[in-house]
C-alpha positions as CSV (number, residue, x, y, z in Angstrom):
1,M,240.5,27.2,265.9
2,A,241.9,28.4,269.1
3,T,245.4,29.7,268.1
4,T,247.7,29.8,271.7
5,D,250.5,28.9,271.0
6,R,253.3,30.8,269.0
7,L,255.9,30.0,266.6
8,D,258.4,32.7,266.1
9,L,260.7,32.8,263.1
10,K,263.3,34.9,261.4
11,L,263.5,35.6,257.9
12,S,265.3,37.8,255.1
13,S,263.7,41.0,254.1
14,S,263.0,39.1,251.0
15,D,261.6,36.0,252.3
16,K,259.1,38.6,253.9
17,Q,258.7,40.6,251.3
18,L,257.6,37.1,249.1
19,L,255.1,36.1,252.0
20,Q,253.5,39.5,252.4
21,Q,252.8,39.7,248.3
22,A,251.5,35.8,248.6
23,A,248.9,36.8,251.4
24,A,247.7,40.1,249.9
25,I,247.2,38.0,246.7
26,E,245.6,35.6,248.5
27,G,243.4,38.4,250.6
28,I,244.6,36.8,253.9
29,S,247.1,37.9,256.8
30,V,250.9,37.2,256.6
31,A,250.2,35.0,259.5
32,A,247.1,33.1,258.0
33,F,249.3,32.7,254.7
34,V,252.2,31.2,256.6
35,R,250.2,29.3,258.9
36,L,248.1,27.3,256.1
37,A,251.6,27.1,253.6
38,A,253.0,25.2,256.9
39,K,250.6,23.4,257.5
40,Q,249.9,22.0,253.6
41,R,253.8,21.5,253.6
42,A,254.3,19.7,256.7
43,S,250.8,17.2,255.5
44,E,252.5,16.9,252.4
45,A,256.1,15.7,254.0
46,I,254.4,13.4,256.5
47,Q,252.5,11.5,253.8
48,L,255.7,11.1,252.1
49,D,257.3,9.5,254.9
50,R,254.4,7.3,254.6
51,A,254.3,6.3,251.7
52,F,256.7,3.9,249.7
53,S,257.6,2.6,246.3
54,L,258.6,-0.8,245.1
55,S,260.0,-1.7,242.0
56,R,257.8,-3.9,239.4
57,R,259.5,-6.9,240.6
58,D,258.8,-6.5,244.4
59,Y,255.3,-5.2,243.6
60,E,254.2,-8.6,241.7
61,T,256.3,-10.4,244.9
62,F,253.8,-8.7,247.2
63,Q,250.9,-8.8,245.2
64,A,251.7,-12.7,245.0
65,A,251.8,-12.9,248.7
66,L,248.4,-11.3,249.2
67,A,246.9,-13.8,246.8
68,E,248.2,-16.5,248.4
69,P,245.8,-17.7,251.4
70,F,247.1,-17.3,254.7
71,R,248.8,-20.1,256.1
72,P,250.4,-19.7,259.7
73,N,253.7,-20.7,260.8
74,E,254.6,-23.4,263.3
75,A,255.8,-20.4,265.9
76,L,252.3,-19.1,265.6
77,L,250.1,-22.4,265.8
78,Q,251.9,-23.2,269.1
79,A,251.2,-19.1,270.5
80,L,247.7,-20.0,269.6
81,N,247.5,-23.3,271.4
82,Q,248.8,-21.6,274.5
83,V,246.7,-19.0,274.3
84,Q,243.9,-21.7,273.9
85,T,244.8,-23.5,276.8
86,R,245.0,-20.8,279.1
87,V,242.4,-18.6,278.6
88,Q,238.9,-20.0,279.7
89,R,235.7,-18.7,277.7
90,V,233.2,-17.4,280.0
């Protein structure tokens, strides 16, 4: 992994000691420890942002909608008809 970008941060001495101790326990440098911990936390934050939860009622409604066959509404049918008349097959 090419590491060309830098990220500087200020820490309290107690935070720095905590990171140094944890890095020593892991047997890696403080920079590597901070990089790994930050990447892991960033991934968790992104996953949490992408996830959503539903109430039981909403989940059942969602499942019922998925179980139903797809039926296009009138606007979609009109759009499909317009496309068919405009696009010529080769």
